[in-house]
C-alpha positions in Angstrom: -14.2 0.2 91.9 -11.3 -0.1 94.6 -10.5 -3.7 96.8 -12.1 -6.7 96.3 -15.3 -7.5 93.9 -18.3 -8.1 95.0 -18.8 -11.2 97.3 -21.4 -13.6 98.3 -21.7 -12.3 101.8 -22.4 -9.2 103.3 -20.1 -5.8 103.1 -20.4 -4.9 106.7 -21.5 -6.9 109.7 -22.3 -5.5 113.1 -19.8 -6.1 116.0 -21.9 -7.8 118.5 -20.5 -6.5 121.2 -21.4 -2.8 120.0 -24.6 -3.8 118.6 -25.9 -5.0 122.1 -25.0 -1.6 123.7 -27.2 0.3 120.7 -30.5 1.9 121.4 -31.9 -0.4 119.2 -31.1 -3.7 121.3 -32.3 -1.8 124.3 -35.2 -1.0 122.8 -35.9 -4.4 122.1 -35.5 -5.6 125.3 -38.0 -3.2 126.9 -40.5 -4.3 124.0 -40.0 -8.0 124.6 -40.5 -7.5 128.4 -43.9 -5.5 127.9 -44.9 -8.1 125.4 -43.4 -11.5 126.6 -42.2 -11.9 122.9 -38.5 -12.5 121.7 -38.0 -9.3 119.9 -33.9 -9.8 119.9 -33.8 -10.1 116.4 -34.7 -7.4 113.9 -37.0 -9.5 111.8 -39.2 -10.6 114.6 -39.0 -6.9 116.2 -39.9 -5.2 112.7 -42.6 -7.9 112.0 -44.3 -7.0 115.4 -43.8 -2.8 115.0 -45.9 -3.1 111.9 -48.6 -5.9 113.6 -49.0 -4.1 116.4 -48.8 -0.9 115.6 -50.6 0.9 119.0 -48.1 -1.2 121.1 -45.0 -0.5 119.1 -45.6 3.4 118.9 -46.5 3.5 122.6 -43.2 1.7 123.1 -41.7 4.2 120.9 -43.1 7.2 123.1 -42.1 5.9 126.3 -38.6 4.8 125.6 -37.7 8.3 124.4 -39.9 9.9 127.3 -42.0 12.1 125.4 -44.8 12.6 127.6 -47.6 10.9 125.7 -49.4 9.1 128.3 -53.1 9.1 129.3 -54.6 8.9 125.7 -55.2 5.9 123.3 -51.8 5.5 120.8 -54.1 4.9 117.3 -57.4 5.9 117.4 -58.0 5.2 113.8 -55.9 3.2 111.7 -57.4 4.4 108.0 -55.2 5.9 105.6 -55.6 8.6 105.0 -57.3 10.1 107.9 -55.5 8.0 111.1 -56.1 9.7 114.4 -52.4 9.1 116.4 -52.2 10.0 120.5 -55.7 11.8 120.2 -56.4 14.1 123.1 -52.5 14.6 123.9 -50.4 18.1 123.9 -47.2 18.3 122.5 -44.6 20.9 121.3 -41.2 20.0 119.1 -39.4 22.6 120.2 -39.6 21.8 123.6 -38.7 18.2 122.8 -35.9 19.2 120.7 -34.8 21.8 123.6 -35.0 20.0 126.8 -31.5 18.3 126.3 -28.3 19.4 127.8 -29.8 20.5 130.9 -27.6 18.5 133.1 -25.1 19.5 135.5 -22.3 21.0 133.1 -24.1 19.9 130.0 -25.8 23.1 129.5 -22.3 24.7 128.2 -21.9 21.5 125.7 -22.1 22.3 122.2 -25.4 21.5 120.5 -24.8 23.4 117.4 -21.5 23.5 114.8 -21.7 25.5 111.7 -19.2 25.6 109.2 -19.1 27.8 106.3 -17.2 27.5 102.7 -15.1 29.9 104.0 -13.7 27.7 106.5 -15.1 30.1 109.6 -16.7 28.0 112.4 -19.0 29.1 114.7 -21.0 27.0 117.5 -23.8 27.4 119.8 -24.0 25.5 123.4 -27.1 24.2 124.6 -27.9 27.2 126.8 -26.9 29.6 123.7 -29.2 27.7 121.5 -32.4 28.0 124.3 -31.5 31.7 124.5 -31.7 32.8 121.0 -35.2 30.4 120.6 -36.8 32.3 123.7 -35.2 35.7 122.4 -36.7 35.2 118.8 -39.9 33.8 120.3 -40.6 36.6 122.1 -39.9 38.8 119.2 -42.2 36.9 117.1 -45.0 37.1 119.9 -44.6 40.8 120.4 -45.1 41.4 116.4 -48.4 39.6 117.0 -47.7 36.0 115.6 -50.0 33.7 116.8 -50.4 29.6 116.5 -51.3 28.6 113.2 -49.6 31.5 111.6 -47.0 31.3 109.4 -42.8 32.7 109.5 -40.9 31.6 106.4 -37.4 31.3 106.1 -35.3 32.5 102.9 -32.1 31.3 104.6 -28.9 29.2 103.6 -28.1 26.0 106.1 -27.0 28.5 109.3 -27.7 28.5 112.7 -30.3 31.3 112.5 -32.4 29.1 110.4 -32.4 26.7 112.9 -33.2 29.3 115.6 -36.1 31.0 113.7 -37.2 27.4 113.4 -37.4 26.7 117.1 -38.8 29.6 117.9 -41.4 29.4 115.3 -42.8 25.8 116.7 -42.2 26.8 120.1 -45.5 29.2 119.8 -47.5 27.0 117.7 -46.5 29.1 114.0 -45.9 27.2 111.1 -42.4 26.8 109.6 -41.7 26.8 105.8 -37.9 27.7 104.5 -36.2 27.6 100.7 -32.3 27.9 99.7 -31.6 31.3 98.3 -30.4 29.8 95.2 -34.4 29.8 94.1 -35.2 33.1 92.8 -37.6 35.5 94.0 -40.2 34.2 91.9 -39.4 30.6 92.7 -39.3 30.9 96.2 -42.3 33.1 96.2 -44.3 30.4 94.2 -43.9 28.0 97.3 -44.4 30.8 100.2 -47.4 32.8 98.3 -49.3 30.0 99.0 -49.0 30.1 102.6 -50.0 33.7 103.4 -46.7 34.3 105.6 -47.0 37.1 108.3 -43.0 37.3 108.9 -40.2 36.7 106.7 -36.4 35.8 108.1 -34.2 36.3 104.9 -30.4 36.5 104.8 -28.2 38.6 102.3 -26.6 36.0 100.5 -24.6 32.9 100.4 -21.2 31.4 99.7 -20.7 28.8 96.7 -17.7 27.3 94.9 -15.7 30.6 96.6 -18.1 33.4 95.4 -20.1 35.3 97.6 -23.5 35.4 96.0 -25.4 38.7 97.0 -29.3 38.5 97.1 -30.1 41.5 98.6 -32.0 42.0 95.4 -33.8 39.2 95.3 -35.1 39.1 99.4 -36.3 42.9 98.2 -38.4 41.3 95.1 -39.6 38.3 97.3 -41.0 40.8 99.8 -43.0 42.7 97.4 -44.3 39.3 96.0 -45.7 38.2 99.3 -48.0 41.5 101.0 -49.0 39.1 103.5 -45.6 39.7 105.3 -46.0 42.3 108.3 -42.0 42.1 109.1 -39.2 41.1 107.5 -35.9 39.7 110.0 -32.5 40.1 108.5 -29.8 38.0 108.8 -26.5 39.3 107.7 -24.4 36.3 106.9 -22.2 38.1 104.6 -22.1 41.3 106.5 -23.5 43.1 103.4 -26.1 45.0 105.5 -30.0 45.3 104.9 -31.7 45.2 101.5 -32.8 48.4 100.4 -36.5 48.8 101.4 -39.8 47.8 99.0 -42.3 46.7 100.7 -44.6 47.8 103.8 -44.1 46.2 107.4 -41.6 46.3 110.1 -37.5 45.5 109.8 -35.7 44.5 112.2 -31.9 43.2 112.2 -31.3 39.4 113.5 -29.0 41.0 116.5 -31.8 43.1 117.5 -34.4 39.8 117.4 -32.3 38.0 119.9 -31.1 41.0 122.3 -33.9 40.3 124.7 -33.2 38.1 127.3 -36.7 35.4 127.2 -36.6 32.1 128.4 -38.4 29.1 126.2 -41.6 29.5 126.7 -43.0 26.1 124.6 -47.1 26.2 123.9 -48.2 23.0 124.2 -50.1 21.9 121.0 -52.3 19.0 119.7 -50.4 16.3 118.6 -51.5 16.7 115.2 -51.2 20.5 115.0 -49.0 21.8 111.8 -45.2 22.0 112.6 -44.0 22.9 109.0 -45.1 23.1 105.1 -42.4 21.6 103.2 -42.7 21.7 99.5 -42.4 19.1 96.6 -39.8 19.5 94.0 -42.1 21.2 91.5 -40.8 19.2 88.6 -44.4 17.6 87.6 -46.3 21.0 88.3 -46.9 23.5 91.0 -45.0 22.5 93.9 -47.5 20.7 96.6 -47.4 22.3 100.0 -46.7 19.1 102.6 -48.3 19.9 106.0 -46.7 17.6 109.0 -47.4 17.5 112.3 -45.4 18.0 115.9 -46.6 14.8 117.6 -45.9 12.4 114.3 -42.8 14.5 113.2 -41.1 14.2 117.0 -42.0 10.5 117.4 -41.1 9.4 113.5 -38.0 11.4 114.1 -36.9 10.0 117.7 -37.2 6.4 115.8 -34.9 7.1 112.7 -32.7 9.0 114.4 -32.7 7.4 118.0 -33.0 3.7 117.2 -32.0 3.1 113.5 -29.0 5.9 113.7 -28.3 5.3 117.2 -27.5 9.1 117.3 -27.7 10.7 121.2 -26.0 13.0 123.6 -21.9 13.1 122.2 -22.7 11.5 118.9 -22.5 14.4 115.9 -24.8 14.0 113.2 -23.7 15.9 109.8 -25.6 15.3 106.9 -25.1 17.3 103.7 -28.2 19.5 102.6 -30.0 22.6 101.9 -32.7 24.3 103.5 -35.2 23.6 101.2 -34.3 19.5 101.3 -36.5 17.7 104.0 -33.0 16.2 105.2 -32.7 19.6 106.9 -35.0 18.8 109.0 -34.1 15.5 109.4 -30.6 16.9 110.9 -32.5 20.1 112.9 -34.3 16.7 114.5 -31.0 15.5 116.0 -31.6 17.7 118.7 -34.6 15.5 119.6 -32.3 13.0 120.8 -29.7 14.9 121.8 -27.5 14.4 119.5 -25.4 17.4 118.5 -25.5 18.8 114.8 -23.2 20.0 112.5 -24.3 22.4 109.6 -22.2 23.4 106.5 -22.8 26.1 104.3 -21.2 25.7 100.8 -20.6 23.6 97.9 -19.8 19.9 98.7 -16.7 19.9 96.4 -15.5 23.4 97.3 -12.1 23.9 97.5 -11.7 20.1 96.9 -13.9 16.6 96.6 -12.7 16.0 100.1 -14.3 19.2 101.9 -17.4 16.7 103.5 -14.9 13.9 104.4 -12.9 16.6 106.3 -15.5 18.5 108.1 -17.0 15.1 109.6 -13.3 14.5 110.6 -12.9 18.1 111.8 -16.0 17.8 113.9 -16.2 14.4 115.0 -19.1 13.1 113.3 -20.9 10.1 114.1 -23.1 9.7 111.0 -22.4 12.0 107.9 -24.8 11.9 104.9 -24.2 12.6 101.6 -25.5 11.7 97.9 -24.9 8.4 95.8 -23.5 11.1 93.3 -20.8 12.3 95.9 -19.5 8.7 96.4 -19.2 7.9 92.7 -17.2 11.1 92.0 -15.1 10.2 95.0 -14.3 7.2 93.5 -13.6 8.1 90.3 -11.3 11.1 91.9 -9.3 8.3 93.1 -9.9 9.5 96.8 -8.6 7.7 99.9 -10.1 9.7 102.6 -9.0 7.0 105.2 -5.6 7.6 104.4 -5.7 11.6 104.7 -8.1 12.1 107.9 -9.1 10.6 111.0 -12.3 9.0 110.9 -12.4 6.8 113.8 -15.4 8.7 115.4 -17.4 7.9 111.8 -19.9 4.7 112.5 -22.3 5.3 109.6 -22.4 6.9 106.6 -25.7 7.5 105.6 -26.7 8.0 101.7 -30.2 8.8 99.9 -31.2 11.2 97.6 -30.9 8.2 94.6 -30.7 4.8 94.2 -27.2 3.6 95.2 -25.6 1.2 93.6 -23.4 -1.6 94.3 -19.8 -0.5 93.5 -19.8 2.5 96.5 -20.5 -0.3 99.4 -17.1 -1.7 98.5 -15.5 1.6 98.0 -16.7 2.9 101.3 -15.3 -0.3 102.7 -11.9 0.2 101.2 -11.3 4.0 101.1 -13.6 5.2 104.1 -13.0 2.5 106.5 -14.5 -1.5 107.4 -15.9 0.1 110.3 -18.2 2.5 108.6 -21.5 1.1 108.0 -23.1 2.1 104.7 -26.9 3.2 105.3 -28.8 3.7 102.0 -32.0 4.8 102.6 -35.2 5.4 100.9 -38.1 8.0 101.8 -39.3 11.0 100.8 -40.4 14.8 101.6 -44.0 13.4 101.5 -43.6 11.5 104.8 -40.6 13.7 106.3 -38.9 10.4 106.7 -37.5 6.8 105.4 -39.1 3.8 104.7 -36.1 1.9 104.6 -32.4 2.2 105.8 -30.0 0.6 108.2 -30.0 -0.6 111.7 -26.6 -0.8 113.8 -27.5 -4.5 114.4 -28.0 -6.0 110.7 -25.6 -6.7 108.0 -25.3 -4.8 104.7 -25.3 -6.0 101.6 -24.0 -4.2 98.6 -26.4 -2.7 96.4 -29.3 -3.3 98.9 -30.9 -1.2 101.4 -30.6 -3.1 104.8 -34.1 -3.7 106.2 -37.9 -1.7 106.0 -37.9 0.6 108.9 -39.6 0.0 112.3 -43.2 1.0 112.2 -43.1 0.5 108.3 -45.7 -1.9 106.8 -43.7 -1.8 103.3 -44.7 -4.2 100.4 -43.9 -4.6 96.8 -46.8 -5.2 94.8 -47.7 -6.6 91.3 -50.5 -4.9 89.4 -53.0 -7.1 91.0 -51.8 -6.0 94.5 -50.3 -8.8 95.1 -46.9 -9.1 97.5 -43.8 -9.9 95.4 -40.8 -11.2 96.6 -37.2 -11.3 93.9 -39.4 -9.1 91.4 -39.6 -5.6 91.0 -42.9 -4.0 91.7 -45.2 -0.8 93.1 -43.5 0.7 96.4 -46.5 0.4 98.7 -47.1 1.0 102.8 -50.1 -0.9 103.8 -50.5 0.6 107.5 -50.3 4.1 108.4 -47.1 6.2 109.9 -47.5 8.9 112.4 -45.3 11.0 110.1 -47.7 10.9 107.0 -49.0 14.5 105.9 -52.0 15.8 107.8 -53.1 17.3 104.5 -51.9 19.6 101.6 -52.2 22.9 101.9 -55.0 24.7 100.1 -56.6 21.2 99.7 -59.7 22.0 101.6 -61.5 18.4 101.2 -58.3 16.3 100.7 -58.6 15.3 97.3 -55.1 16.5 95.7 -53.7 14.4 98.9 -55.7 11.1 98.1 -55.0 11.3 94.3 -51.1 11.5 95.0 -51.0 8.5 96.8 -54.0 6.3 97.1 -56.0 6.8 93.8 -54.4 3.2 92.6 -54.9 1.7 95.8 -57.9 2.9 98.3 -56.3 2.8 101.7 -52.7 1.9 100.8 -49.9 4.5 100.1 -48.7 4.0 96.8 -45.5 6.1 96.7 -44.3 6.0 92.8 -41.2 3.8 93.4 -40.0 0.7 91.4 -39.1 -1.5 94.5 -37.7 -5.3 95.1 -37.4 -7.3 98.2 -34.3 -9.7 98.0 -33.3 -13.0 99.4 -31.9 -11.4 102.2 -34.9 -9.3 103.4 -33.1 -6.0 102.0 -34.4 -3.7 99.4 -33.8 -2.6 96.1 -35.3 0.8 94.6 -35.0 1.5 90.7 -36.3 4.1 90.1 -39.7 6.3 90.1 -42.5 3.9 88.5 -43.4 6.9 86.2 -40.5 7.1 84.4 -40.9 3.1 83.6 -38.5 1.8 81.3 -40.9 -0.6 79.7 -39.4 -2.4 76.8 -41.5 -4.9 74.7 -44.1 -5.3 77.6 -40.8 -6.3 80.1 -40.1 -3.7 82.8 -36.8 -2.4 83.5 -35.1 -0.9 86.0 -32.8 2.2 85.2 -30.5 2.0 87.8 -29.6 -1.4 86.4 -27.9 0.4 83.4 -26.3 3.2 86.0 -24.6 0.4 87.6 -23.7 -0.9 84.5 -21.6 1.9 83.2 -21.0 4.2 85.9 -17.5 2.8 86.7 -16.2 4.2 83.1 -13.9 6.5 83.6 -15.2 8.5 80.4 -18.9 8.7 82.3 -19.3 11.7 84.7 -23.1 11.7 84.6 -25.9 9.7 82.3 -29.9 9.2 82.0 -31.9 6.8 80.8 -35.5 7.5 79.4 -37.4 5.0 77.9 -40.6 6.9 76.1 -43.5 6.0 74.2 -44.2 8.1 71.1 -47.3 7.2 69.5 -48.1 4.8 66.6 -46.8 1.6 69.2 -43.2 3.5 68.3 -40.5 3.2 71.6 -37.4 5.0 71.9 -35.1 3.6 74.8 -32.4 6.1 74.7 -29.2 7.1 76.9 -27.9 10.5 77.5 -24.3 10.4 79.0 -22.4 13.2 80.1 -18.3 12.6 79.2 -15.4 13.6 81.3 -12.9 16.0 80.6 -11.4 15.0 77.2 -13.5 12.2 76.5 -15.2 11.8 73.3 -18.2 9.6 72.1 -16.4 7.6 69.5 -17.4 4.6 68.1 -15.4 2.0 70.3 -17.1 3.8 73.4 -20.3 3.6 72.0 -19.3 0.0 71.5 -18.0 -0.4 74.9 -21.1 1.3 76.6 -23.8 -1.3 74.8 -21.5 -4.5 75.9 -21.0 -3.4 79.7 -24.8 -2.8 79.7 -25.2 -6.3 77.7 -23.3 -8.3 80.0 -24.7 -6.8 83.2 -28.0 -6.6 82.7 -29.1 -8.2 79.7 -29.9 -7.4 75.7 -33.0 -5.7 76.5 -31.6 -3.0 78.2 -29.2 -1.8 75.8 -30.5 1.6 74.6 -31.4 2.4 70.7 -29.0 5.3 70.8 -26.7 6.5 73.0 -26.4 11.0 72.6 -23.7 12.7 74.0 -24.7 16.5 75.9 -22.9 18.6 78.0 -24.6 18.6 81.0 -28.1 16.6 82.7 -30.7 18.8 84.9 -31.1 17.5 88.2 -33.7 18.4 91.1 -32.1 21.1 93.5 -31.4 17.9 95.6 -29.9 16.2 92.8 -32.2 13.8 91.8 -32.2 12.6 88.2 -35.1 14.5 85.9 -36.3 11.2 84.4 -40.1 12.2 84.4 -39.7 15.6 82.9 -37.2 14.6 80.1 -39.4 11.7 79.2 -42.3 14.6 78.5 -40.2 16.6 76.8 -39.5 13.6 74.6 -43.2 13.2 74.1 -43.5 16.6 72.9 -44.9 18.3 75.8 -43.9 22.1 76.4 -41.3 23.2 78.6 -43.8 25.1 80.8 -45.4 22.2 81.5 -43.2 19.8 82.9 -41.1 22.0 85.5 -40.7 24.6 87.1 -37.4 26.9 86.4 -36.7 26.7 89.9 -37.3 23.3 90.2 -34.1 22.4 88.5 -30.5 23.0 88.7 -29.6 23.9 85.3 -32.6 24.6 83.3 -30.4 25.1 80.2 -29.7 21.5 80.6 -33.1 20.5 80.4 -34.3 22.8 77.4 -31.6 21.1 75.3 -34.4 18.1 75.2 -37.3 20.2 73.5 -35.0 19.4 70.4 -35.6 15.7 71.0 -39.3 16.0 71.0 -40.7 13.2 68.9 -37.8 11.1 69.2 -34.9 9.8 66.9 -36.9 10.8 63.6 -37.3 14.1 64.8 -33.9 14.4 65.9 -32.5 13.0 62.5 -35.0 15.4 60.6 
């Protein structure tokens, strides 16, 4: 760790003068005028936002001028089944493209795209509207109707954003995945949707290599007989793939050539906007359907109020097209914020790459993973010493729990003005449950606050709220961006089983969470990957925190597996940094740190060095699939090959089925 050790006070505190000028402060003042309440303190504002859902979300709709007047805000508070803004009509693309229309603003940059090879392209607001309108006209000419599915097999490039906006504008349903998925993996998702149009690139760049995906595009078309037309995007300039399926073929230039104004189709508030897919690490990927209105209002709240984004404040979050953070980035347009897209490895040609992109394009908000911060700390990076990061206000971090040490590293090596905004949420709601605000302090190792409109609690096994103890993360009242449904789940059985089986009418997310004395939150991993030793629940994040500072360890995974006959195996797998060996001395050092930083119960039975560890394609540790392999389940039953970043790394754990007794036979 660099800089000062953990202290008693917050690691970041808002500047009062700047806080007074933020959108959330203006919103609190407007809400206070409406209600006659003093909502100037965030805790009071948050409490009101969940006590009076209709009043709060109505105020959000008016604050962002969403045109949702004339109907009840919330006709039914049931979960699932809440009815938001019944009778109103809205369109995501209309809301996104209404910005940049004032005098001179049409020529301001709306989208900046940076490729791994350094090439940079931009789209002004006028160009973005023109391309969206032209592609929407092409979709209409192909016969695409509201409710039809349009899919993208695409990297994180402007064409992906244009295709999504065009689809949304005509009321079609969008879905996408990145091209590191094989044709079979993509078809496992897209095939459920019976799409009518496929938009596909010729390939992408990764770690300095050109990855040609034309053969995968051909195979994907063959696996999707419902596709009537394919639009080819020459991202790498390799040309269109050979034929292999019936239907119309178009090149991207032709698809956006015709001049056409954007003509958004007003749709019902709960009309489907997109289908996001679960990771597929616990079974067939679930298609999660979100609606136009719920996403518009939820993302305006998150981006406009919690991240204080708007015109002139660029948003750059490192993501791929199959992670819901891509959808969050696209929604920067909803509040008029220019967005920065990056396609490539975050560490090519060196670990400074994302910091450099943020500096070059004046990002106000940069989003990264906890692993990226930890790697930067271990590499001795000092971004503030090399780059001008004065425009950067907020460093968003999500994808896994963020331990305390990186907060201090950000303060000391990125800048004391930069707020570390750890966030927890999920693809399930395409949003967050808890995060930050520009008006509340940040405590190292904690997510700062529950987000506005989120009735977030930690419950014990009996459904009683907890403070200062780990419990189940639950949401007790509906959010507008909760799924409309799962795809191919006509009676809602899979949806209810996923979130409401434990406590009917209460959303159980499947994470362990603790509410701290500051009112902050600590998320310590998946509750279905519980470490439960001798009846005591242990947080895996505590173990990761204890050992992440050791230079010899580059990655780790802790598993607690019940093995039958009362046997329990708590095992820590570690990936060692270059040149390191798991000697008796290092093993003892790891055990000593875990004992000192957590408790004797946290000390694993075994510490095992492995060459690599598997993750989801968004970088999350695969605790549950590895646990199930150790418990003897077959590989095919625990994770799909395309849900994992390194299948060989997952496969190695089949050798540990049955636990230590099996391993030593």
